[in-house]
N, CA and C atoms of all chains as a GROMACS GRO file, in nm:
protein
  648
    1MET      N    1  10.104  11.402   9.735
    1MET     CA    2  10.038  11.275   9.769
    1MET      C    3  10.000  11.197   9.643
    2VAL      N    4   9.992  11.068   9.658
    2VAL     CA    5   9.955  10.982   9.547
    2VAL      C    6   9.804  10.962   9.550
    3HIS      N    7   9.739  10.995   9.441
    3HIS     CA    8   9.595  10.978   9.433
    3HIS      C    9   9.559  10.833   9.403
    4THR      N   10   9.452  10.789   9.465
    4THR     CA   11   9.407  10.651   9.442
    4THR      C   12   9.296  10.647   9.338
    5LEU      N   13   9.259  10.768   9.290
    5LEU     CA   14   9.150  10.776   9.194
    5LEU      C   15   9.201  10.814   9.055
    6VAL      N   16   9.127  10.773   8.953
    6VAL     CA   17   9.161  10.810   8.815
    6VAL      C   18   9.031  10.848   8.743
    7PRO      N   19   9.032  10.957   8.666
    7PRO     CA   20   8.912  10.996   8.592
    7PRO      C   21   8.884  10.901   8.476
    8SER      N   22   8.758  10.869   8.456
    8SER     CA   23   8.720  10.773   8.351
    8SER      C   24   8.765  10.819   8.213
    9ASP      N   25   8.762  10.951   8.188
    9ASP     CA   26   8.798  10.998   8.054
    9ASP      C   27   8.949  10.992   8.031
   10CYS      N   28   9.027  10.982   8.136
   10CYS     CA   29   9.172  10.958   8.119
   10CYS      C   30   9.196  10.812   8.084
   11VAL      N   31   9.121  10.724   8.150
   11VAL     CA   32   9.135  10.581   8.121
   11VAL      C   33   9.097  10.553   7.976
   12GLU      N   34   8.989  10.616   7.933
   12GLU     CA   35   8.934  10.588   7.800
   12GLU      C   36   9.029  10.620   7.685
   13SER      N   37   9.116  10.714   7.708
   13SER     CA   38   9.206  10.755   7.599
   13SER      C   39   9.344  10.688   7.608
   14ALA      N   40   9.361  10.602   7.706
   14ALA     CA   41   9.495  10.547   7.732
   14ALA      C   42   9.535  10.436   7.636
   15VAL      N   43   9.663  10.436   7.602
   15VAL     CA   44   9.722  10.332   7.516
   15VAL      C   45   9.743  10.205   7.598
   16VAL      N   46   9.734  10.090   7.531
   16VAL     CA   47   9.750   9.960   7.597
   16VAL      C   48   9.860   9.879   7.529
   17TYR      N   49   9.951   9.828   7.610
   17TYR     CA   50  10.054   9.736   7.562
   17TYR      C   51  10.024   9.596   7.613
   18ASP      N   52  10.062   9.495   7.537
   18ASP     CA   53  10.037   9.359   7.583
   18ASP      C   54  10.156   9.308   7.666
   19ARG      N   55  10.148   9.183   7.711
   19ARG     CA   56  10.248   9.126   7.800
   19ARG      C   57  10.386   9.122   7.736
   20ASP      N   58  10.386   9.111   7.602
   20ASP     CA   59  10.513   9.106   7.528
   20ASP      C   60  10.566   9.244   7.494
   21GLY      N   61  10.497   9.348   7.541
   21GLY     CA   62  10.546   9.484   7.518
   21GLY      C   63  10.500   9.544   7.386
   22ARG      N   64  10.411   9.474   7.317
   22ARG     CA   65  10.360   9.528   7.190
   22ARG      C   66  10.243   9.622   7.214
   23LYS      N   67  10.238   9.728   7.136
   23LYS     CA   68  10.127   9.822   7.145
   23LYS      C   69  10.004   9.758   7.081
   24ILE      N   70   9.898   9.740   7.159
   24ILE     CA   71   9.778   9.672   7.112
   24ILE      C   72   9.677   9.771   7.055
   25GLY      N   73   9.666   9.884   7.120
   25GLY     CA   74   9.566   9.983   7.080
   25GLY      C   75   9.538  10.076   7.196
   26ALA      N   76   9.413  10.110   7.215
   26ALA     CA   77   9.377  10.202   7.323
   26ALA      C   78   9.244  10.162   7.384
   27ILE      N   79   9.225  10.203   7.507
   27ILE     CA   80   9.096  10.177   7.574
   27ILE      C   81   8.992  10.270   7.513
   28GLU      N   82   8.882  10.213   7.469
   28GLU     CA   83   8.777  10.294   7.406
   28GLU      C   84   8.672  10.336   7.508
   29ARG      N   85   8.637  10.244   7.594
   29ARG     CA   86   8.538  10.273   7.698
   29ARG      C   87   8.549  10.167   7.806
   30LEU      N   88   8.480  10.191   7.916
   30LEU     CA   89   8.469  10.091   8.023
   30LEU      C   90   8.325  10.043   8.028
   31MET      N   91   8.307   9.916   8.058
   31MET     CA   92   8.172   9.864   8.079
   31MET      C   93   8.154   9.850   8.230
   32LEU      N   94   8.051   9.916   8.280
   32LEU     CA   95   8.027   9.924   8.424
   32LEU      C   96   7.907   9.841   8.466
   33GLU      N   97   7.920   9.776   8.580
   33GLU     CA   98   7.804   9.712   8.642
   33GLU      C   99   7.713   9.822   8.693
   34LYS      N  100   7.592   9.829   8.637
   34LYS     CA  101   7.501   9.939   8.672
   34LYS      C  102   7.479   9.950   8.821
   35LYS      N  103   7.451   9.837   8.883
   35LYS     CA  104   7.411   9.840   9.023
   35LYS      C  105   7.529   9.863   9.118
   36ALA      N  106   7.632   9.783   9.101
   36ALA     CA  107   7.744   9.788   9.196
   36ALA      C  108   7.840   9.903   9.167
   37GLY      N  109   7.839   9.954   9.043
   37GLY     CA  110   7.932  10.061   9.009
   37GLY      C  111   8.076  10.012   9.001
   38THR      N  112   8.094   9.889   8.955
   38THR     CA  113   8.229   9.836   8.936
   38THR      C  114   8.256   9.820   8.786
   39VAL      N  115   8.383   9.830   8.750
   39VAL     CA  116   8.421   9.811   8.611
   39VAL      C  117   8.419   9.661   8.580
   40ALA      N  118   8.333   9.620   8.490
   40ALA     CA  119   8.329   9.478   8.451
   40ALA      C  120   8.450   9.449   8.363
   41TYR      N  121   8.473   9.534   8.264
   41TYR     CA  122   8.591   9.519   8.179
   41TYR      C  123   8.611   9.646   8.098
   42ALA      N  124   8.730   9.659   8.043
   42ALA     CA  125   8.761   9.768   7.952
   42ALA      C  126   8.747   9.717   7.809
   43VAL      N  127   8.696   9.800   7.720
   43VAL     CA  128   8.690   9.764   7.578
   43VAL      C  129   8.813   9.824   7.510
   44VAL      N  130   8.901   9.736   7.464
   44VAL     CA  131   9.024   9.780   7.399
   44VAL      C  132   9.007   9.773   7.248
   45LYS      N  133   9.029   9.886   7.184
   45LYS     CA  134   9.019   9.894   7.038
   45LYS      C  135   9.157   9.872   6.978
   46SER      N  136   9.165   9.780   6.884
   46SER     CA  137   9.293   9.744   6.824
   46SER      C  138   9.284   9.755   6.672
   47GLY      N  139   9.392   9.790   6.607
   47GLY     CA  140   9.394   9.798   6.462
   47GLY      C  141   9.337   9.927   6.411
   48GLY      N  142   9.294   9.927   6.284
   48GLY     CA  143   9.232  10.044   6.228
   48GLY      C  144   9.309  10.108   6.115
   49PHE      N  145   9.414  10.041   6.069
   49PHE     CA  146   9.486  10.094   5.954
   49PHE      C  147   9.402  10.078   5.828
   50PHE      N  148   9.329   9.964   5.822
   50PHE     CA  149   9.241   9.940   5.709
   50PHE      C  150   9.099   9.917   5.762
   51LYS      N  151   9.003   9.948   5.680
   51LYS     CA  152   8.863   9.923   5.714
   51LYS      C  153   8.845   9.771   5.734
   52GLY      N  154   8.778   9.733   5.837
   52GLY     CA  155   8.756   9.591   5.864
   52GLY      C  156   8.866   9.532   5.950
   53ASP      N  157   8.966   9.612   5.974
   53ASP     CA  158   9.083   9.567   6.049
   53ASP      C  159   9.069   9.598   6.199
   54VAL      N  160   8.962   9.666   6.235
   54VAL     CA  161   8.942   9.708   6.374
   54VAL      C  162   8.878   9.597   6.457
   55HIS      N  163   8.935   9.571   6.574
   55HIS     CA  164   8.877   9.474   6.666
   55HIS      C  165   8.856   9.540   6.802
   56HIS      N  166   8.753   9.495   6.869
   56HIS     CA  167   8.727   9.540   7.007
   56HIS      C  168   8.734   9.419   7.098
   57TYR      N  169   8.815   9.428   7.201
   57TYR     CA  170   8.832   9.316   7.293
   57TYR      C  171   8.796   9.357   7.435
   58PRO      N  172   8.728   9.269   7.508
   58PRO     CA  173   8.706   9.297   7.650
   58PRO      C  174   8.827   9.255   7.733
   59VAL      N  175   8.876   9.344   7.813
   59VAL     CA  176   8.991   9.315   7.899
   59VAL      C  177   8.953   9.345   8.044
   60PRO      N  178   8.966   9.246   8.133
   60PRO     CA  179   8.930   9.269   8.274
   60PRO      C  180   9.014   9.381   8.334
   61TRP      N  181   8.951   9.458   8.421
   61TRP     CA  182   9.020   9.571   8.484
   61TRP      C  183   9.147   9.528   8.556
   62ASN      N  184   9.139   9.413   8.623
   62ASN     CA  185   9.256   9.369   8.700
   62ASN      C  186   9.366   9.309   8.613
   63SER      N  187   9.344   9.303   8.482
   63SER     CA  188   9.451   9.263   8.390
   63SER      C  189   9.531   9.384   8.342
   64LEU      N  190   9.483   9.504   8.377
   64LEU     CA  191   9.545   9.628   8.330
   64LEU      C  192   9.617   9.698   8.444
   65LYS      N  193   9.746   9.719   8.425
   65LYS     CA  194   9.824   9.792   8.524
   65LYS      C  195   9.880   9.918   8.458
   66TYR      N  196   9.861  10.032   8.524
   66TYR     CA  197   9.909  10.156   8.466
   66TYR      C  198  10.058  10.175   8.492
   67ASN      N  199  10.132  10.203   8.385
   67ASN     CA  200  10.275  10.232   8.396
   67ASN      C  201  10.292  10.384   8.384
   68VAL      N  202  10.327  10.447   8.495
   68VAL     CA  203  10.332  10.593   8.500
   68VAL      C  204  10.436  10.647   8.403
   69GLY      N  205  10.555  10.582   8.398
   69GLY     CA  206  10.661  10.628   8.311
   69GLY      C  207  10.622  10.620   8.164
   70ARG      N  208  10.552  10.514   8.130
   70ARG     CA  209  10.510  10.492   7.992
   70ARG      C  210  10.381  10.568   7.959
   71ARG      N  211  10.313  10.612   8.064
   71ARG     CA  212  10.182  10.678   8.051
   71ARG      C  213  10.086  10.592   7.970
   72ALA      N  214  10.084  10.463   8.003
   72ALA     CA  215  10.000  10.368   7.929
   72ALA      C  216   9.968  10.250   8.019
   73TYR      N  217   9.868  10.172   7.980
   73TYR     CA  218   9.835  10.051   8.054
   73TYR      C  219   9.910   9.933   7.995
   74GLU      N  220   9.954   9.845   8.086
   74GLU     CA  221  10.018   9.721   8.045
   74GLU      C  222   9.924   9.608   8.083
   75MET      N  223   9.902   9.520   7.988
   75MET     CA  224   9.804   9.413   8.003
   75MET      C  225   9.877   9.283   8.033
   76ASP      N  226   9.824   9.200   8.121
   76ASP     CA  227   9.892   9.074   8.149
   76ASP      C  228   9.845   8.962   8.055
   77LEU      N  229   9.797   9.002   7.937
   77LEU     CA  230   9.758   8.908   7.832
   77LEU      C  231   9.838   8.942   7.707
   78THR      N  232   9.843   8.848   7.614
   78THR     CA  233   9.906   8.878   7.484
   78THR      C  234   9.796   8.900   7.380
   79LEU      N  235   9.836   8.958   7.267
   79LEU     CA  236   9.739   8.980   7.159
   79LEU      C  237   9.679   8.847   7.113
   80GLU      N  238   9.760   8.741   7.114
   80GLU     CA  239   9.712   8.609   7.073
   80GLU      C  240   9.602   8.560   7.169
   81GLU      N  241   9.623   8.584   7.297
   81GLU     CA  242   9.521   8.543   7.395
   81GLU      C  243   9.392   8.621   7.374
   82LEU      N  244   9.405   8.748   7.339
   82LEU     CA  245   9.285   8.828   7.309
   82LEU      C  246   9.212   8.773   7.187
   83HIS      N  247   9.290   8.734   7.085
   83HIS     CA  248   9.230   8.679   6.964
   83HIS      C  249   9.148   8.554   6.993
   84GLY      N  250   9.191   8.477   7.093
   84GLY     CA  251   9.121   8.355   7.129
   84GLY      C  252   8.993   8.379   7.207
   85GLY      N  253   8.971   8.503   7.247
   85GLY     CA  254   8.854   8.536   7.326
   85GLY      C  255   8.747   8.603   7.243
   86PRO      N  256   8.649   8.662   7.308
   86PRO     CA  257   8.541   8.727   7.236
   86PRO      C  258   8.587   8.855   7.167
   87SER      N  259   8.523   8.888   7.056
   87SER     CA  260   8.554   9.010   6.982
   87SER      C  261   8.428   9.058   6.911
   88GLU      N  262   8.426   9.182   6.874
   88GLU     CA  263   8.317   9.237   6.795
   88GLU      C  264   8.320   9.175   6.656
   89PRO      N  265   8.213   9.165   6.577
   89PRO     CA  266   8.079   9.210   6.611
   89PRO      C  267   7.990   9.101   6.669
   90GLU      N  268   8.039   8.976   6.672
   90GLU     CA  269   7.950   8.866   6.712
   90GLU      C  270   7.924   8.863   6.862
   91PHE      N  271   7.999   8.945   6.934
   91PHE     CA  272   7.995   8.939   7.079
   91PHE      C  273   7.894   9.040   7.135
   92ASP      N  274   7.804   8.993   7.218
   92ASP     CA  275   7.708   9.082   7.284
   92ASP      C  276   7.773   9.134   7.412
   93TRP      N  277   7.812   9.260   7.409
   93TRP     CA  278   7.894   9.317   7.514
   93TRP      C  279   7.826   9.324   7.649
   94GLY      N  280   7.695   9.318   7.648
   94GLY     CA  281   7.626   9.328   7.777
   94GLY      C  282   7.575   9.195   7.828
   95ASP      N  283   7.601   9.090   7.754
   95ASP     CA  284   7.544   8.960   7.790
   95ASP      C  285   7.638   8.883   7.882
   96ARG      N  286   7.603   8.882   8.010
   96ARG     CA  287   7.691   8.816   8.106
   96ARG      C  288   7.678   8.665   8.104
   97SER      N  289   7.580   8.612   8.027
   97SER     CA  290   7.566   8.468   8.018
   97SER      C  291   7.682   8.406   7.940
   98LEU      N  292   7.759   8.492   7.872
   98LEU     CA  293   7.876   8.443   7.801
   98LEU      C  294   7.993   8.417   7.896
   99LEU      N  295   7.969   8.443   8.022
   99LEU     CA  296   8.070   8.422   8.125
   99LEU      C  297   8.129   8.281   8.118
  100SER      N  298   8.041   8.183   8.101
  100SER     CA  299   8.086   8.044   8.101
  100SER      C  300   8.167   8.013   7.975
  101GLN      N  301   8.135   8.085   7.867
  101GLN     CA  302   8.202   8.059   7.739
  101GLN      C  303   8.344   8.116   7.738
  102TYR      N  304   8.360   8.232   7.798
  102TYR     CA  305   8.490   8.300   7.800
  102TYR      C  306   8.529   8.335   7.944
  103PRO      N  307   8.546   8.238   8.029
  103PRO     CA  308   8.565   8.268   8.171
  103PRO      C  309   8.685   8.358   8.200
  104GLN      N  310   8.791   8.341   8.122
  104GLN     CA  311   8.913   8.415   8.152
  104GLN      C  312   8.900   8.564   8.127
  105TYR      N  313   8.797   8.603   8.050
  105TYR     CA  314   8.782   8.745   8.019
  105TYR      C  315   8.684   8.816   8.111
  106TRP      N  316   8.635   8.743   8.207
  106TRP     CA  317   8.526   8.800   8.286
  106TRP      C  318   8.553   8.794   8.434
  107ILE      N  319   8.675   8.766   8.470
  107ILE     CA  320   8.709   8.762   8.613
  107ILE      C  321   8.709   8.905   8.665
  108LEU      N  322   8.629   8.931   8.762
  108LEU     CA  323   8.615   9.069   8.809
  108LEU      C  324   8.708   9.097   8.927
  109MET      N  325   6.662   9.066   7.647
  109MET     CA  326   6.716   9.057   7.784
  109MET      C  327   6.759   9.196   7.835
  110VAL      N  328   6.758   9.211   7.963
  110VAL     CA  329   6.800   9.337   8.024
  110VAL      C  330   6.949   9.328   8.056
  111HIS      N  331   7.023   9.423   8.004
  111HIS     CA  332   7.167   9.425   8.030
  111HIS      C  333   7.195   9.484   8.168
  112THR      N  334   7.294   9.425   8.232
  112THR     CA  335   7.333   9.475   8.364
  112THR      C  336   7.452   9.570   8.354
  113LEU      N  337   7.501   9.587   8.231
  113LEU     CA  338   7.619   9.672   8.210
  113LEU      C  339   7.582   9.801   8.137
  114VAL      N  340   7.661   9.904   8.160
  114VAL     CA  341   7.642  10.032   8.091
  114VAL      C  342   7.780  10.085   8.050
  115PRO      N  343   7.792  10.135   7.926
  115PRO     CA  344   7.922  10.190   7.883
  115PRO      C  345   7.952  10.323   7.953
  116SER      N  346   8.077  10.341   7.990
  116SER     CA  347   8.117  10.463   8.062
  116SER      C  348   8.088  10.589   7.984
  117ASP      N  349   8.101  10.584   7.851
  117ASP     CA  350   8.080  10.705   7.772
  117ASP      C  351   7.932  10.741   7.759
  118CYS      N  352   7.844  10.645   7.785
  118CYS     CA  353   7.701  10.677   7.791
  118CYS      C  354   7.670  10.746   7.923
  119VAL      N  355   7.732  10.697   8.030
  119VAL     CA  356   7.710  10.757   8.162
  119VAL      C  357   7.759  10.902   8.160
  120GLU      N  358   7.875  10.923   8.100
  120GLU     CA  359   7.940  11.055   8.102
  120GLU      C  360   7.857  11.166   8.037
  121SER      N  361   7.775  11.126   7.942
  121SER     CA  362   7.698  11.229   7.872
  121SER      C  363   7.556  11.245   7.927
  122ALA      N  364   7.524  11.170   8.030
  122ALA     CA  365   7.384  11.166   8.077
  122ALA      C  366   7.346  11.288   8.161
  123VAL      N  367   7.221  11.330   8.142
  123VAL     CA  368   7.163  11.441   8.218
  123VAL      C  369   7.127  11.392   8.358
  124VAL      N  370   7.133  11.482   8.455
  124VAL     CA  371   7.102  11.448   8.595
  124VAL      C  372   6.993  11.541   8.649
  125TYR      N  373   6.892  11.480   8.709
  125TYR     CA  374   6.786  11.553   8.779
  125TYR      C  375   6.803  11.534   8.928
  126ASP      N  376   6.764  11.634   9.006
  126ASP     CA  377   6.775  11.618   9.151
  126ASP      C  378   6.647  11.555   9.209
  127ARG      N  379   6.644  11.540   9.341
  127ARG     CA  380   6.533  11.471   9.407
  127ARG      C  381   6.401  11.544   9.386
  128ASP      N  382   6.411  11.677   9.365
  128ASP     CA  383   6.291  11.757   9.344
  128ASP      C  384   6.250  11.764   9.196
  129GLY      N  385   6.322  11.691   9.112
  129GLY     CA  386   6.285  11.688   8.970
  129GLY      C  387   6.346  11.799   8.888
  130ARG      N  388   6.436  11.875   8.948
  130ARG     CA  389   6.500  11.983   8.872
  130ARG      C  390   6.622  11.931   8.796
  131LYS      N  391   6.640  11.984   8.677
  131LYS     CA  392   6.757  11.945   8.597
  131LYS      C  393   6.880  12.014   8.655
  132ILE      N  394   6.976  11.936   8.699
  132ILE     CA  395   7.096  11.989   8.765
  132ILE      C  396   7.208  12.015   8.666
  133GLY      N  397   7.221  11.925   8.570
  133GLY     CA  398   7.330  11.936   8.474
  133GLY      C  399   7.354  11.799   8.412
  134ALA      N  400   7.480  11.764   8.393
  134ALA     CA  401   7.512  11.635   8.332
  134ALA      C  402   7.638  11.576   8.396
  135ILE      N  403   7.648  11.445   8.385
  135ILE     CA  404   7.769  11.378   8.436
  135ILE      C  405   7.884  11.408   8.340
  136GLU      N  406   7.993  11.457   8.395
  136GLU     CA  407   8.108  11.492   8.311
  136GLU      C  408   8.207  11.377   8.302
  137ARG      N  409   8.228  11.312   8.415
  137ARG     CA  410   8.320  11.199   8.419
  137ARG      C  411   8.294  11.119   8.546
  138LEU      N  412   8.354  11.002   8.552
  138LEU     CA  413   8.348  10.920   8.673
  138LEU      C  414   8.488  10.916   8.733
  139MET      N  415   8.494  10.916   8.865
  139MET     CA  416   8.623  10.898   8.931
  139MET      C  417   8.628  10.754   8.980
  140LEU      N  418   8.731  10.682   8.935
  140LEU     CA  419   8.742  10.539   8.962
  140LEU      C  420   8.852  10.510   9.061
  141GLU      N  421   8.827  10.415   9.149
  141GLU     CA  422   8.931  10.361   9.235
  141GLU      C  423   9.025  10.281   9.147
  142LYS      N  424   9.151  10.324   9.138
  142LYS     CA  425   9.246  10.259   9.047
  142LYS      C  426   9.255  10.109   9.071
  143LYS      N  427   9.270  10.073   9.197
  143LYS     CA  428   9.299   9.933   9.229
  143LYS      C  429   9.174   9.844   9.218
  144ALA      N  430   9.068   9.886   9.284
  144ALA     CA  431   8.948   9.802   9.291
  144ALA      C  432   8.865   9.808   9.164
  145GLY      N  433   8.879   9.918   9.086
  145GLY     CA  434   8.796   9.931   8.967
  145GLY      C  435   8.651   9.960   9.001
  146THR      N  436   8.629  10.035   9.107
  146THR     CA  437   8.492  10.074   9.141
  146THR      C  438   8.476  10.226   9.121
  147VAL      N  439   8.354  10.267   9.094
  147VAL     CA  440   8.327  10.409   9.078
  147VAL      C  441   8.322  10.472   9.218
  148ALA      N  442   8.414  10.564   9.247
  148ALA     CA  443   8.411  10.635   9.374
  148ALA      C  444   8.296  10.735   9.374
  149TYR      N  445   8.287  10.812   9.267
  149TYR     CA  446   8.176  10.906   9.251
  149TYR      C  447   8.171  10.958   9.108
  150ALA      N  448   8.058  11.016   9.074
  150ALA     CA  449   8.042  11.082   8.944
  150ALA      C  450   8.064  11.232   8.964
  151VAL      N  451   8.129  11.296   8.868
  151VAL     CA  452   8.143  11.441   8.872
  151VAL      C  453   8.030  11.501   8.788
  152VAL      N  454   7.942  11.572   8.857
  152VAL     CA  455   7.827  11.634   8.789
  152VAL      C  456   7.857  11.781   8.764
  153LYS      N  457   7.847  11.819   8.639
  153LYS     CA  458   7.870  11.958   8.599
  153LYS      C  459   7.737  12.030   8.594
  154SER      N  460   7.732  12.143   8.662
  154SER     CA  461   7.607  12.219   8.672
  154SER      C  462   7.631  12.362   8.629
  155GLY      N  463   7.528  12.423   8.571
  155GLY     CA  464   7.538  12.564   8.530
  155GLY      C  465   7.611  12.580   8.400
  156GLY      N  466   7.665  12.701   8.375
  156GLY     CA  467   7.741  12.724   8.254
  156GLY      C  468   7.679  12.827   8.161
  157PHE      N  469   7.574  12.891   8.208
  157PHE     CA  470   7.515  12.996   8.124
  157PHE      C  471   7.609  13.117   8.120
  158PHE      N  472   7.673  13.141   8.235
  158PHE     CA  473   7.768  13.251   8.244
  158PHE      C  474   7.904  13.197   8.289
  159LYS      N  475   8.008  13.265   8.250
  159LYS     CA  476   8.142  13.228   8.294
  159LYS      C  477   8.148  13.242   8.447
  160GLY      N  478   8.205  13.144   8.513
  160GLY     CA  479   8.212  13.148   8.659
  160GLY      C  480   8.090  13.086   8.724
  161ASP      N  481   7.994  13.053   8.642
  161ASP     CA  482   7.869  12.997   8.691
  161ASP      C  483   7.872  12.844   8.695
  162VAL      N  484   7.981  12.786   8.647
  162VAL     CA  485   7.991  12.640   8.638
  162VAL      C  486   8.039  12.582   8.770
  163HIS      N  487   7.972  12.477   8.816
  163HIS     CA  488   8.015  12.405   8.935
  163HIS      C  489   8.028  12.256   8.902
  164HIS      N  490   8.123  12.195   8.971
  164HIS     CA  491   8.139  12.050   8.959
  164HIS      C  492   8.117  11.989   9.096
  165TYR      N  493   8.028  11.892   9.103
  165TYR     CA  494   7.994  11.829   9.231
  165TYR      C  495   8.022  11.679   9.226
  166PRO      N  496   8.077  11.625   9.333
  166PRO     CA  497   8.091  11.478   9.340
  166PRO      C  498   7.961  11.416   9.389
  167VAL      N  499   7.911  11.320   9.316
  167VAL     CA  500   7.787  11.251   9.354
  167VAL      C  501   7.814  11.101   9.359
  168PRO      N  502   7.788  11.038   9.474
  168PRO     CA  503   7.814  10.894   9.485
  168PRO      C  504   7.732  10.816   9.382
  169TRP      N  505   7.792  10.711   9.332
  169TRP     CA  506   7.726  10.626   9.231
  169TRP      C  507   7.591  10.575   9.279
  170ASN      N  508   7.586  10.535   9.405
  170ASN     CA  509   7.460  10.478   9.455
  170ASN      C  510   7.354  10.584   9.485
  171SER      N  511   7.387  10.711   9.463
  171SER     CA  512   7.286  10.817   9.472
  171SER      C  513   7.219  10.842   9.337
  172LEU      N  514   7.270  10.776   9.234
  172LEU     CA  515   7.221  10.798   9.098
  172LEU      C  516   7.144  10.676   9.049
  173LYS      N  517   7.020  10.698   9.013
  173LYS     CA  518   6.939  10.589   8.956
  173LYS      C  519   6.899  10.630   8.816
  174TYR      N  520   6.918  10.538   8.721
  174TYR     CA  521   6.884  10.571   8.583
  174TYR      C  522   6.736  10.550   8.558
  175ASN      N  523   6.673  10.652   8.501
  175ASN     CA  524   6.532  10.643   8.463
  175ASN      C  525   6.526  10.622   8.311
  176VAL      N  526   6.487  10.502   8.273
  176VAL     CA  527   6.491  10.464   8.131
  176VAL      C  528   6.399  10.553   8.047
  177GLY      N  529   6.279  10.581   8.100
  177GLY     CA  530   6.183  10.663   8.026
  177GLY      C  531   6.235  10.804   8.004
  178ARG      N  532   6.299  10.856   8.105
  178ARG     CA  533   6.352  10.993   8.099
  178ARG      C  534   6.487  10.998   8.030
  179ARG      N  535   6.551  10.884   8.017
  179ARG     CA  536   6.686  10.873   7.961
  179ARG      C  537   6.783  10.965   8.035
  180ALA      N  538   6.772  10.962   8.167
  180ALA     CA  539   6.855  11.049   8.251
  180ALA      C  540   6.871  10.986   8.388
  181TYR      N  541   6.967  11.036   8.463
  181TYR     CA  542   6.986  10.990   8.600
  181TYR      C  543   6.907  11.078   8.696
  182GLU      N  544   6.850  11.013   8.797
  182GLU     CA  545   6.782  11.084   8.903
  182GLU      C  546   6.864  11.067   9.030
  183MET      N  547   6.888  11.177   9.095
  183MET     CA  548   6.977  11.182   9.211
  183MET      C  549   6.892  11.186   9.337
  184ASP      N  550   6.934  11.116   9.443
  184ASP     CA  551   6.855  11.122   9.566
  184ASP      C  552   6.902  11.236   9.657
  185LEU      N  553   6.961  11.339   9.597
  185LEU     CA  554   7.003  11.459   9.668
  185LEU      C  555   6.936  11.578   9.600
  186THR      N  556   6.930  11.691   9.670
  186THR     CA  557   6.881  11.813   9.608
  186THR      C  558   7.001  11.902   9.573
  187LEU      N  559   6.975  12.002   9.490
  187LEU     CA  560   7.081  12.095   9.452
  187LEU      C  561   7.136  12.166   9.576
  188GLU      N  562   7.048  12.194   9.671
  188GLU     CA  563   7.091  12.262   9.795
  188GLU      C  564   7.188  12.173   9.874
  189GLU      N  565   7.160  12.044   9.876
  189GLU     CA  566   7.249  11.952   9.947
  189GLU      C  567   7.385  11.945   9.876
  190LEU      N  568   7.383  11.952   9.745
  190LEU     CA  569   7.510  11.955   9.671
  190LEU      C  570   7.588  12.082   9.703
  191HIS      N  571   7.517  12.194   9.712
  191HIS     CA  572   7.583  12.321   9.743
  191HIS      C  573   7.654  12.316   9.878
  192GLY      N  574   7.599  12.238   9.972
  192GLY     CA  575   7.657  12.226  10.105
  192GLY      C  576   7.779  12.137  10.110
  193GLY      N  577   7.805  12.068  10.000
  193GLY     CA  578   7.917  11.975   9.996
  193GLY      C  579   8.035  12.034   9.920
  194PRO      N  580   8.130  11.950   9.885
  194PRO     CA  581   8.249  11.998   9.815
  194PRO      C  582   8.216  12.040   9.673
  195SER      N  583   8.290  12.136   9.622
  195SER     CA  584   8.274  12.182   9.485
  195SER      C  585   8.408  12.234   9.433
  196GLU      N  586   8.420  12.242   9.306
  196GLU     CA  587   8.539  12.300   9.245
  196GLU      C  588   8.544  12.450   9.273
  197PRO      N  589   8.657  12.518   9.275
  197PRO     CA  590   8.791  12.465   9.251
  197PRO      C  591   8.866  12.429   9.380
  198GLU      N  592   8.808  12.458   9.495
  198GLU     CA  593   8.885  12.439   9.619
  198GLU      C  594   8.898  12.290   9.656
  199PHE      N  595   8.823  12.208   9.588
  199PHE     CA  596   8.816  12.067   9.626
  199PHE      C  597   8.919  11.984   9.550
  200ASP      N  598   9.000  11.908   9.622
  200ASP     CA  599   9.096  11.817   9.560
  200ASP      C  600   9.025  11.686   9.531
  201TRP      N  601   8.997  11.665   9.405
  201TRP     CA  602   8.909  11.553   9.366
  201TRP      C  603   8.966  11.416   9.393
  202GLY      N  604   9.096  11.409   9.410
  202GLY     CA  605   9.154  11.277   9.434
  202GLY      C  606   9.190  11.254   9.580
  203ASP      N  607   9.164  11.349   9.663
  203ASP     CA  608   9.208  11.341   9.803
  203ASP      C  609   9.101  11.277   9.891
  204ARG      N  610   9.123  11.152   9.924
  204ARG     CA  611   9.024  11.078  10.001
  204ARG      C  612   9.026  11.116  10.147
  205SER      N  613   9.125  11.197  10.190
  205SER     CA  614   9.130  11.237  10.331
  205SER      C  615   9.017  11.335  10.363
  206LEU      N  616   8.952  11.386  10.257
  206LEU     CA  617   8.838  11.475  10.278
  206LEU      C  618   8.712  11.396  10.315
  207LEU      N  619   8.728  11.266  10.317
  207LEU     CA  620   8.618  11.177  10.353
  207LEU      C  621   8.549  11.220  10.483
  208SER      N  622   8.632  11.254  10.581
  208SER     CA  623   8.576  11.289  10.712
  208SER      C  624   8.504  11.424  10.708
  209GLN      N  625   8.551  11.510  10.616
  209GLN     CA  626   8.493  11.643  10.607
  209GLN      C  627   8.356  11.641  10.539
  210TYR      N  628   8.343  11.557  10.439
  210TYR     CA  629   8.218  11.549  10.362
  210TYR      C  630   8.170  11.404  10.356
  211PRO      N  631   8.139  11.347  10.471
  211PRO     CA  632   8.110  11.202  10.471
  211PRO      C  633   7.995  11.162  10.380
  212GLN      N  634   7.895  11.248  10.369
  212GLN     CA  635   7.776  11.210  10.292
  212GLN      C  636   7.803  11.198  10.143
  213TYR      N  637   7.913  11.257  10.096
  213TYR     CA  638   7.940  11.252   9.952
  213TYR      C  639   8.035  11.140   9.913
  214TRP      N  640   8.073  11.062  10.010
  214TRP     CA  641   8.177  10.964   9.981
  214TRP      C  642   8.138  10.824  10.021
  215ILE      N  643   8.011  10.804  10.046
  215ILE     CA  644   7.966  10.669  10.079
  215ILE      C  645   7.970  10.586   9.952
  216LEU      N  646   8.046  10.481   9.954
  216LEU     CA  647   8.064  10.402   9.831
  216LEU      C  648   7.968  10.285   9.826
   0.00000   0.00000   0.00000
């Protein structure tokens, strides 16, 4: 049978490719709505070859589709689109008031 | 401001107390609905002093309330109620057809 559930620690370690097929990085953690228990977004860690080269991007859960053959998530965004959105460290990851500023990254 | 979001890796390491105030164990992982991105339940690991003494219990997200002062989750179930429900290893953690068998553990 096909399971409809996935363990959070499997998601957290998964590799992410962008819409153009480029390897972006990996999911570092999920940000959850405390009350509703829904995934607000995944935090995707990118880069890391050099110090200061690491970026963290919020990616909506519904932008991520798991490819079983590839054993990785495919994102319906490009790296350039991520660059245009919020990123660490200036971004307050828990502040939902930024919804209006970056609407495309917060569609649940 | 009070954040409405919580990182998955913080949840995973959190201690859990039961309704009677007893320390049950800790959250090991969350099981997520792949499509909807909602937490189906938390897997609570209990015991572990002796080999064979470890149990894993599914606990619905809405049964867990975070107590900021205690820095832990409080469960609205008792350990005895958990014992009456599904547990590892006979339990197929991804099989939602067990819903009818253990209805109280699967209320989302």
